[in-house]
N, C-alpha and C positions, 0 to 999 in steps of 0.2 A: 455087252449085248445078253450077258446070262442074265445080269439082273432084270434090263427087261421082262424078257421072257419071264422070269419068277413073278413081277410084276402085273404082269398079264394075266396068269397062272390065279392068283390068290384073287383077283377082283371075278373071275367066273368062278370061284368056288362060294364070293360073300356071295354072286348071283344065287347060286343053288339054295343056299340057305332062306334065301329072302324068298325065293319061288318054291315053298315049301306046299301050295296049293294053286292051282290053275284053274280054275272058274272064273269066267270072264263075263263081264257087262260089255254090250257094244250099241249102240245107238247110233243118229246122226240128229242134227238138232236143224229146224228148216223155219224161217218165216211165214208169213200167212200166203205169200206170193211164190212159195213153195222153192225159195232159193234158198241155198245153205246160209246158214249163221254160225260166223268164224269165232274161235276163241272164248267160248262161254265156260263159265267155271260148274262143273260138276261134279257133286258131292255126294259121296255117301253120308248120309247123316249118322250112323250107327258106329259107323268106324272112326269116323274126323278124315279119312281120304277123299280125295279129290283129285280131278285131274283138268285138264282143258280141253275144248275140240279144238280140232285141228280146220285146214284154211278151209277145206271141204264140206267144216261142220261133224263131220264123224268124233267119236270120241271112243274110248276105250278103257276099262280098268280090269287092270287082270290081279293074279293071285288072290282072288276073291272066297272067304271059307263059305262054305254049304249055310245060309239059313236067310232070313227075309229083310228085307234093306229097304229104306225108303231114301230115295233117288233127287236129290235137291239141285233147280239148272237156278243161278241168277247170276246177275252180271250187274254192273252199272248200267242204269234208263231200264230195265228188266222187273217187273214182279217175279217173284219166285215162285218157281213153280214145281211141284212134286210129283213122284208115283212110284207106286210100290212093287218091287220085283223079289222071286224068292229064284234062288238059286241051290244047284246040287255039286257036288262035286263032279269036278271035271267038265260041267256042261259050259254052255254059253247062253246068256238072255240077252236079247235085241228087244230094244227100249227106245224110241222117238219121241220127240218133241217140235211144238208146232208153238211159235211163238206169235202173238195179235197184235204186241205195240208195231205204232209205225214208222217208217225208216228213218226217222230222226234221231229216235231212241236208239235203236238199231246202230246206227253209225256212234254214238260212243260206248258202245259195247267193243267194237272195233279197237278204239284207241285205249281203253283202259283194261283190256282181258294182256293176256300171259300167254305162250305154247313154249311146254319145254321144249329141250334144247333140240332132242330129238325126233320132234316131229316138224322141224323150220325145212322141208323140202324148199331147193334152191331152182331156182327157176334156169338159173344158168348151167345146171346136169340137163336140162335139154328131154331127157326122155322120165320125167319126174317120177324117180324111184324114192322110196323113202326113205330117211339117214340109217335107219336100220338095217336095211338091205342095200347100201350102199357102201363097197371095200373103201371107202377112203373119206379123208375127215374132212367135213365143212362147219362153217360159221356162220352165223347172220346177226348180223348188227340189227333190230327190227327198228320202225317206227320209235315206239313206246321208250327205249333206252336213248334214239336221237335227240327225243322232245325232253328227255330227264336231264341226260349231257350238256344241252344247247349245245349240239356238235355243230360249229362253225367252219371247218376246215375236214377234209376226207381224212386227215389224221386222229382228229376228234373222234371217230368212228373206228379206227382201224386199233387204234392202244386197245380196244376191246378184246380182239383178238391174239390171243398166243401165237407165237412160230410167225407173225408177220412181224413186224418192227419199222420206224422210219429210218434212216440210216442218215440222210442229209436233207438238207433244206439250201441244196445251191443257187446263192445269189438271192434267196428268196424269192425265186420264180417257180421253184416248181418243189415237192416234197418225193424225196425218192426215198421209195420201201423193198427191206429187204425179206423175201420167203423163203425160209428153212435157211437162209445165211446166204443165197444168190440173189443177186440185184432185177428187180424183176421187169426191167426194162418197160419200154414203150410198146409189146405186142400185150401186154399183160392185164391193161386196164378196159372195162366192158362198158356200156349204158344200153341197159334192156336187149343184153347177150349180145350188144355188134361193138365189135373193138374201138375202140376211143383213144383220142390226143392223149397223152400223158404228162405234155410241156405245160399242164396248165392246171390251177388251181378250182375243182367241182364245187361250184354251188350245191350247199346242203339241205336249202331250205327246200327245194323242188323232190329230193328221194323219198320214198316211202321206205329204203332198207337198204342195206348195203351185205354182199354176199359174197363171201370168201369160200370157194373150192382149192381146198389145201392140195401140193403135189400136185400129179402131173396131171394136165387136160388136155394132150397135145390131138387125144385119137378126136375130140369134138372140138378142138379150134387150132390147131395146128402147131406153126410154128410160134409159141409160146416159151417161156424159161421155165425152168421145175419145178420151181419152186410153189406156184401157187397162181391162181388169177380173182381179179376183185371183179365186182360186179354192179353197177350204180342203178340201182330198178328206180323208175320216176314215178311221181304218182296219177291215179288213171284217172279215170271220168266214174261217176258212181249215177244210176238212174234217180238217186233223190236229192234234193236241196240240202247243199248244207256251206261248210265254210267257216274260216280264222282267217281274222287280222290280228295281227301282232306288233310290239313292237319290243326289239333287244336294243338294252344302251349297257356300256361298261365303261370298263377303265380307258384313259387314254383316246378320248374322244370318241370311241365307239358310238353310231347308231344307226340303225337299222330294222325297216322300217318293213311287213313283208304280209302280203295276201296272198288265199288261197280259197276259192270259190267252184264249185260246181253242181251241178244237177242236171234235169232232162231240158232238152228244147223238144220234143216229139216224144213218144213213146217207142220212136227207133234211134235216137242220135240223143247222146249226152256229150257234156262237155266238163272240161276242168279248164281253170287258167288259174297261175300262183306264179307269184316275181316278188324282188326283192332290190332293195337300193343299201349300198352301204356304205358306208364311209369311217375312217378312221385312224387317227394318227399309231404312233407303236413308243414304244418302253424305246426303243430306239433313237437317238437325235437327228430329227429331217430325214424321216423315214415315215410317208402315209401310206393310203390305199384308199380307192376308190373303187364300186365297184356295180355293176347294173344287170339285174337277171330277168328274163320272165319263158315262161314255161306253159303256150295252151295244148293240148289235146282233146280228139272228139274218139268215141266210139258209136259203131254205126251195125245195128244189129240187123246183117243183111238176110237173114231168113231165121229158122228155128236153129238151128247149127251151123249158122257163120256170123261171125264178128268182125270188124274190120277196127284196129284203134290207129289212128292217123296222129302224129304229134311232131312238134318240132320247140326246140328252143334256140336263144341265144342270151350269151354271156359278153360283157364287155368288161374289162378288169385293167384300171391303170394306177401302177405301181411302182414306188424306189428301189429298183434293185439293187439287194445291200448283200455284200459278201463278207460280212459280220465283221472279227477283230484282226482274220487271217493267224497269220503264225512269223516266227523268228525264227532266221535260220533250216528250215525245212520243217523242225523237227518241236520245236516250241511256242503253244500258244499264247500270243501275244497278254502280256498278264497288268489288262486294263479293265477299267467297269462295264459291266455288258450295254451300258447305252450307247461306248464309245463309236460311235460313225467315220468311215476314212474316204468315205466317197465325196463328189460335189453336189451341190444343193440341186441342181440341175435336171440330173441324170435320170430317165425312163426306162418303163418300158408299158406297154401299151396290147397289150391282148383282147382277142377276141375271138370266139369259139362260137359257132350257128351248127345245126343237124335239123335234119328231117328225117321223118322215119316212116311207114307204116308195117302193121304186124297182123295177119290175117291167121285168123284162128276157125278151122271146119271141122267140125263133128264129121266122119262120114257115117259111123254108128256108133255105138255104146261101146266099144272095144278101137275103135282104129281114129287117129285124127291127124290132119296137117295143119304145118304152123309154115307161112311165110314169112321172112321179115327182111324188107331194104330198109336201108340209111345211106344216108347223104351227109358226111359233114365235110366245114372247112373252117381251117384254124389258122391265124397267124399272130403276131409278133413284130413291132415296132420298137427296138430296143437301140440305146445309147447312153455309155457308161462307161465308168472307169472299173477296173476288173479285176483278176487275182492277187489277193493281198497276200506275198509271198517276200519278206524283207529281210535285210540283213541282221547279222546278230546285235548291231548295233541301233536296229529300228529303222535304218532307213529302208526306204522304198520307194522306188521307180515306180509309179502311176500309170499303167498301161490301159489304154483308151482301146474302145470298139464301136463301132455302129454298124448292124447286123438290120436287116429284114429275112423273116421267114413265115415259112407258109404253107400248108398241107391241106389237097384236096383229098377225100377220102370217101370210097363207093362202095358198100358191101351189100351179098343178098346171099340168103341161106334159105334152103328148104328142107324141115325134115317130116320123116312122115312115122308116126308112133304106132304100137296095137301090143294087144293082148292076145294069146291066143295058145291053143294045146296041139302037141304031138303024143298022143299016147298019153304018159300020163304027168308028162312034164308040161309045164305052164311056163309061157315065154311072153317078156315082156324087151319087144323089139324095137329099136331104133338106125332108121334107115335116113342117110342125109347127107346133105352135099353145100357148098359152100364156095363162093370167089369174090373177090375182093380187089379194089383197084385202087391207088393215090398215086397222086406225084407231089415230091417234093423239090419245095422252090427256096431258096435261097436267092435274096440280094447282095452280093460286096458291094462295099465303100471303101475309098480312101479317105486319110486324115490328112492330106498334103503337109498340112503345117506343122504335123508332129512328127519324129525322130524317131523312128522305127517303131511306130506307135507307142512311142511313149507320150502320156501328156506334162507331168512335172515328175520330181522328188518332194516328198513329204516324209516326216520321221515318226512312227507309231508311238518313239515312247514318251518325243519332247515339240507339241508342236510350234513351239517359238524356231526353231533350228531353220526351217526352211521357208520361204513366204508361199502359200499355197495358191497353183490360179483360178479364175474363177467365171473365165471366158468358155465359149463355146463351139470349137472348131469346125471348119469347115469341111463337111461331108461330103465325099464326090462319090454318085454309085458307078461304078466300075464293069460288071458285068453280073448276069444273073443265070442260076444253073436251074433247071429241071430233070428230075432223077424221077424215072416213071418202075413202078413196081407193081406185079398184079401177082397174086397168089388162086389156084384152088386145092381143093378138097373133096373127096368121097367118103365116105364114113360108113361102117354098119356096126353094131355093137347090141348087144343080147342078155339079157336078164332071165336066167333057167333057174326055175325054180325044181331042183330033183327032187327032194321033200319039202315036205313042211316045216324041216329046221336045216336043210342044205341048199345053197344055192351059188351058181355059177355063173358070174359076169366075164365075156368074154367078148372083143370087138377087132376091129382094123381099120386104120386109116393112112389112104395113101393122099400123100400131099406133093402140091410143085408150085415152084416159088420162081421168078424172073425179076433182075432185078435189069434193069434198063443200063445204057453207057446215059452219062449225065451230057445232054445238050448247054451249050454256053452260049448265051447273046450276048456283046461287048456294047455297051449303053453310049462310050462315044461314037461309033462305027457304025452301029444297028445290024452286025454282021451277024451272023450266026456261026455256030463251029460243033458241027455235028460231034458227038461223040465218035470215039476210033476204036475197035472193035466189037464184040459181039455182047449180048445179055449174056448176064450170069445165069447161070438154070439149074438148081436144084429138086432132087427128086428122092422122095423115101416114103417107105412106111412105115406106122407107127403101131405096134400092137398093143394091147392091154387085157390081163387077163386076174380075176379078182374069185375067190373064195368066201364065201360067209356063211359061217355056219351061228344057228340061235340055239343052245342046249335047253333055253329058257325061255317064255315069252318076251320076258325083259333085257336079255343079255344076247349082245352078238359080236361074235369074235370074227373077225377078219385079217385074209393075207393076200395081197397082190403086187403084180409086177407092169410096168410098162418101160415102154420104148422109144423117145421121141428124138429129132432133131431141131438144133436151133440154125437157121439159115443166119450167119455173121454178117451183118452191115459194116457200109465202111470197106478201107483199106488197108493193107498194112504199110510200112514205113517205107515200101520201094514203090506204093502204089499198084499194087496186085491184089484181086479180089482175094478176101478169105474165106478157107475152105469152111462147113458147117460144120457144130458139133454133135457128136451124137452123144445123148443121156441116157443111163438104164439107173431108176429107181423100184425100189422095192420098201415096201409097207406092210406093216402088222396094226391090228392097235382089237381093242374092246372097246362095245357101246353098254350102257345100264342105264337103264330106267329104275330107277327103287323107289320104293314106296306109292304107289300108284302113280310114278310122274311126280312126286314133290322133290326128287331129288334126280339128277342125271350126273349119271358120272362119267366121261369117255379119257381111254388113254391111245394114245398114238406111238409106235417106232417107225422110223425112214430112215432108209441108206440111199444118198442122189450119187452115180460118179458120173463126171463129165468129162468126156475125152479129152477135151480140148478146151479150156473155158476162153473166150474171147474178151478180151481189156482193152482200155486206151491206154495206148503207147505212153511212156511216159517220155522218151526221148525221139528225135528226129534221127535216122538213117545215120546220120554220121558216129551217135551215140552219144553227146554231149548238148546240144542244141533241145532245151526243155520241150515239148509237142504241148500248146495249146488246141491243137485240134481235135475235138472229142471221137474223130471221125475216122483218124489215125489210130489204128488198132493193131494189136499183138495177140496168136495165141501162145498160151502160159501153161499149158498142159492138164493131165491129170488132174482134177479135183475129187473132193468127197467128202462129202457132206453124211454128216450122222445125227440125229437127234433123237428126241424125246417131247411129245404136248397131253395135257394133261388138261382137258378141260370141266368145270363144273357150274351146274347150273341147279338151285335151289329155292323153291318157294315153301320154308316150311309152316308156315301158317299164312292166313289171307292178309293180305296185302304187303307182307314183305318179298324181294323180289333180288336172289343173290345171283350174282356171275363173277365166275372167276379161273383166272387161266396158269398155266405156267411154263413154261417151253424152256428147253438145253440143245444148245446148238454146237456143233462142231465142224465146222469147213476149213479145210486146209490142202494145200498142193501134194499130193499124194505120188504124181508120178511127172518128172519136168526134165528135158533134154541135158546134159551134160553142159554144154553150151555156153561161152560168155554171155549174158543179159538175162537168164531165164532165172526165175523163182527158185526160190529155195524151197526143197521138200519140207515138207514136216510145220512147215510155220503158217499160221492163222490167216485167211486172207483179209484184209482190211474192210470195215464196214459195216458189218453185221453186230449188234451184241451176243456172245455165249449163254448169258440169262437174260429172258423177261417172265414179267408178271405180273398179272391185274386182277382187280377185284373193285366191285362195283355196289351196293348194295342200296336199296331204296324202300322206305316202309311209309306206308301210307295210313295213319289210324282212321278204325272202321266206327266205330261208335263213337257215341258221349258230342260233349262241345267244342270239340276239337276233331273230329269227324274232317276229312278229305284231307288234316294237315299231312305235309310230308316232308320228311327228312333222307337225304342222303349222303352217303360218301362215297367217294373213289379215291384206289389206292393201284399205283401204276411204277415199277420198276423197270427201269431200262442198264443194264448191264455193266460189265470195261467193256471196252471197244478199242479196234486200233483205227485209227487214223494215218493218215499219210500216205505213204508208198510202201509194198511189202520187199523186201532184199533182194534184191539178187547176184547169182553168181558172178565172183569177180568183178563187182560193180567200184566204179572209181571214188565214190563214198567211201571214205575210211568212220562214218557212224553210223549208226541203226536209224533208217529210213522210216522208222515206223514211228505216230506220235499214241501214247496210251491217253487214254481218254478213262476216267474214273464213271463206276455206274454211278445212278443217281435216284431216286427215289421222289414223288412228288404227290401230296394229297389236296383232294379239291372235297369240298363239304356244301351241302346243298340242303336251302330248307326251299318249299311252297306250299300252296293253298289254292283251294278251287271251292268257288262260292258261285253255284248255279252254272251260267255260261262265262264265269269271271274264271280267270286262273293267273297268278302268279307265281314265278320260280327264279331265287336268287342260287349266285354260285361265288362262292369265292375258292379261287384254282391257286395251286404251289402255294399252299399255307405255311408250309416253311420256308419259303423263300428259294429254294434251294438253287444254286447259279453250279448249271454244265453247257455242255456246247451239243450240237451235232457238226459233225466234219465231214466235209468233203476232201476226199485226196488231204493237200495241205494249203489250199488259198480260201476256201469260202470256209468257217469256223464262225458256224451261228451260234447265238449265246438264247439257252432254253428261256421263256416269259418269267418275269418277277412274279409277285404276291398280284391276283389282277380279282377285279372284282364286274360280277355278267349280271345281269336281269332281264327276263322276257316279262312280256305284260301280255295276256292273249285273248280275245273275245271270241268264242267261238257259238254263232249261229246254226 
């Protein structure tokens, strides 16, 4: 930790060297109808320095030496405009621009311009605090990056965020992410600020950006895992007509047409409608996927200071469940080609996800705003498949099979009041809010009466000729249905206090309560209902937060923060009893820097997270020998500690070149566990998350000449050594190490594209080196990463 503090000190010292002059030029860029124009490039011609206007149209160029300068405003779709200004030492000059172009031209500015890293305010933060004033690390994968990298799944976006890594693709039914070492779980995924079911594969074509708030978000959202939360922000209506149609095609039969159209219905109502259809096979034998998505939304101006956004979306996804290549003798990854498939040709999973939401925003006056959001979501999955690939050392595998239907109804309402005011000489940015949500988990259970102990047949993973595999579809009989209701409520207050222009304090507290109902069971054969026995499990707690922000220079922020939270653990222990909640303490320090007028941003964060009693899936049932196949049966495993460092870099050294890079190190291990038999070994790293990750993405667009608008890109992603399988236990019956050690891997993607008038084309070759590695979920779902693949998108913008 001493090295971390030294690193932060050196960065602050570097900021001092750069910030020799503190004159400031700032202003706002607006359209002819007085609306802010975001992300426009603002340059000082005499210095080669430049910045980008923020989302509200404001810009700021700091550390300008005294003198006379010409400010140039330029972007795709705009005629360049210039103004001359004179600045003095220590002074501030304000200058504004009004753009006369029509709305269609301005829309191109939004698509092509870039913001620097520490300008990207995340809506998931609720209070609208500037990243430079927030004692917490944030990351935003914006629309430009999603388009450049042709993101098809959420993992394509998240791999650009250091500290967040994909740990597994259990049966290819969902992507599981780890944040600062901890499994993000079902409660850490949001869409437009409302909690979203994480059991499916979200559609990326309808997203404007992906926000990641790292570290503790308990004060804002209550029962969330400690590593961070992900918020998917959908595309919103506009009062100018425009849109895009595109066709994406790639290896293994991928075909994906998409459309996006928006515009005004009248002066007070705007709409947006986007959707896509996707059909693809896979590099995995007998694996395929088909999905459909549509996302309509409407914006109503209810008055000068009030607007309402009403939105719905629907996703249908039918695909082949795929547990990959599995393992031998619990710890050996099956040595077979990556395309090898061990399921049956007819197995399936059919997922549907529908949601509706309404977001009301009302400006009480210039300083106070009220936001009220409500949403409803329904999720379901119909699943029939062979399962966990756990073979003997000789390759013999008794194939288990399961038929299930799961669903969830989920409703949430949130109200937030934000305001700015002064008390004496202190400036305040206050957030007061409350949220309530209720969901019902539904599970249909089926019996496969023709199977003995749920085993479909026996095959050999190493020799397909050893046994004759079955191909028939067993008869599945519905046996019973369970409903498990859960309700949550939270109230919170948070205040960002500006003690001086350089020193700020963020303080807040939340009170949360959660009630998990006793499951009700309805038996299909008799129709009788068996109400759950016992009382609801109720847990309540306060979650405080405290952070200090110091800005020694205009371009540098140093921060330290502490947050306490609790996680209500779902499921039961091996004896059927409810689990106690886990208490978490998190400490974070960091420095954020914007150098050379925003041409280079460099952030470094260090953290420590201590979970007093981490809940994980129990490996065995109560007898200690029978393997547990139910993820709702868990155990409290003792204290864990996660230490880590994250480095974020964003550079725009020359016009047309954009570089995004990052590195993270994480050390999550058991630090205090009971001495009794069956508890995990202290000091052992937890399975799942890698120790090191790194990412780099660079795109350059030629600005002038015959090759103008030709774009080149490269993306490099590194996932370090990981541990799969199971952690070792004290006095365990196994005489071998239960962990699976997986080597790290690096993938390289190369892209090229061209834009001509309203037509654009972009092609990518992924995993150029054809690297072979795996994502491992425990020891039964070992999914190979894709080989070298080709992907291209052609789009027409109108």
